[in-house]
C-alpha positions as CSV (number, residue, x, y, z in Angstrom):
1,M,85.9,104.1,86.7
2,I,85.0,107.7,86.7
3,D,86.4,110.1,89.3
4,D,84.3,112.5,91.4
5,H,84.6,115.1,88.6
6,G,83.4,112.9,85.8
7,V,86.8,112.0,84.4
8,R,87.3,108.5,83.2
9,E,90.5,107.0,84.6
10,K,92.8,104.1,83.6
11,V,95.6,102.7,85.6
12,A,98.5,101.6,83.2
13,W,101.7,99.6,83.5
14,I,105.0,101.0,82.1
15,L,107.4,98.3,81.2
16,I,110.5,99.3,79.2
17,R,112.9,96.8,77.9
18,D,115.8,97.4,75.4
19,D,114.5,101.0,74.8
20,Q,111.1,99.7,73.9
21,L,107.8,100.1,75.7
22,L,105.4,97.1,76.1
23,V,101.9,97.7,74.6
24,T,99.0,95.5,73.8
25,R,96.3,95.4,71.2
26,V,92.8,94.0,71.8
27,H,90.9,92.0,69.2
28,G,89.1,94.2,66.6
29,R,91.3,97.3,67.1
30,E,94.3,98.5,65.1
31,L,95.9,100.8,67.7
32,F,98.0,99.6,70.6
33,Y,97.5,100.6,74.2
34,L,99.5,100.5,77.4
35,P,98.4,97.4,79.4
36,G,96.1,98.2,82.3
37,G,92.5,99.2,82.7
38,M,89.7,100.9,84.6
39,R,89.3,100.7,88.4
40,E,86.4,98.7,89.7
41,E,84.3,100.1,92.5
42,G,86.4,100.5,95.6
43,E,89.7,99.4,94.1
44,S,93.0,101.2,94.7
45,D,95.5,101.9,91.9
46,R,97.5,99.0,93.2
47,Q,94.6,96.6,93.2
48,T,93.6,97.7,89.7
49,L,97.0,97.2,88.2
50,V,97.6,93.8,89.8
51,R,94.1,92.6,88.5
52,E,94.3,94.1,85.1
53,I,97.8,92.9,84.3
54,D,97.0,89.4,85.4
55,E,93.9,89.5,83.2
56,E,95.7,90.8,80.2
57,L,99.2,89.4,80.3
58,Q,98.9,86.6,82.9
59,V,101.8,87.8,85.1
60,V,101.8,88.8,88.8
61,I,102.6,92.5,89.6
62,D,104.5,93.1,92.8
63,P,102.4,96.0,94.3
64,D,105.2,96.9,96.7
65,T,107.4,97.9,93.7
66,M,104.9,100.1,92.0
67,R,106.2,103.6,91.3
68,H,104.3,106.4,89.7
69,V,105.8,107.5,86.4
70,H,103.4,109.9,84.8
71,T,99.8,110.9,84.6
72,A,98.5,111.8,81.1
73,E,95.2,113.7,80.7
74,I,93.0,114.5,77.8
75,P,90.8,117.6,78.5
76,P,87.0,117.8,78.2
77,G,85.8,118.2,74.6
78,H,88.9,116.8,73.0
79,P,88.2,114.8,69.8
80,A,89.7,111.8,71.5
81,H,86.7,111.6,73.9
82,G,88.0,113.6,76.8
83,P,88.1,114.0,79.6
84,F,90.3,111.0,80.3
85,R,93.2,110.4,82.7
86,M,95.8,107.6,82.6
87,I,97.8,107.1,85.7
88,C,101.0,105.2,84.9
89,Y,103.2,103.0,87.1
90,T,106.3,100.9,86.8
91,A,106.4,97.6,88.8
92,A,108.3,94.4,89.0
93,Y,106.5,91.3,87.9
94,Q,106.7,87.5,88.0
95,G,105.9,85.1,85.2
96,E,106.0,85.1,81.4
97,L,104.2,87.8,79.4
98,V,101.4,85.8,77.7
99,P,98.5,87.7,76.1
100,S,95.1,86.5,77.4
101,R,92.0,85.9,75.4
102,E,91.0,89.6,75.3
103,I,94.5,90.6,73.9
104,A,95.2,89.9,70.3
105,E,98.9,90.6,70.6
106,K,101.6,92.3,72.6
107,A,104.4,94.4,71.1
108,W,107.4,96.4,72.0
109,L,107.4,99.9,70.5
110,R,109.9,102.7,70.4
111,H,109.1,106.4,70.6
112,A,109.2,106.6,66.8
113,D,106.3,104.2,66.7
114,R,104.0,106.5,68.7
115,D,101.6,106.8,65.7
116,R,100.6,103.2,66.4
117,V,99.1,104.0,69.8
118,S,96.1,105.9,71.1
119,V,96.2,109.7,71.7
120,V,96.6,109.4,75.5
121,D,99.2,106.7,75.1
122,A,101.2,108.9,72.7
123,L,101.3,111.5,75.5
124,V,102.9,109.0,77.7
125,F,105.4,108.0,75.0
126,D,106.3,111.7,74.6
127,A,106.7,112.1,78.4
128,L,109.0,109.1,78.7
129,H,111.0,110.3,75.7
130,E,111.4,113.8,77.2
131,A,112.6,112.2,80.4
132,G,115.2,110.1,78.5
133,R,113.5,106.8,79.4
134,L,112.3,106.0,75.9
135,P,114.8,107.0,73.2
């Protein structure tokens, strides 16, 4: 979805386990991305995260546990196709993390692996690292 100022936005899920961050890779791409996706018309961040994570990893997000962690932005004109904004949340979930048809694989990466993710995802990796959440 694009906001009122022409900025593309993604709602992403932050799940850290054993000092590693959950990421996914779609078929045909080499880079990993934080799970989540674009808002559909009229959706809230909560609705988007619940829908996207179910679609990608087949688990149920508890929207009442969602907590904003970070918002990363790529400015207009950036070589990584700015402007772009990624709004990141933690949330509890139920189920087993199983990649769907659109997801080639899931992985758990450390901050040192940030070169394996997209530009905006690397910004989130850095923010989590600086906050002491991702060593």
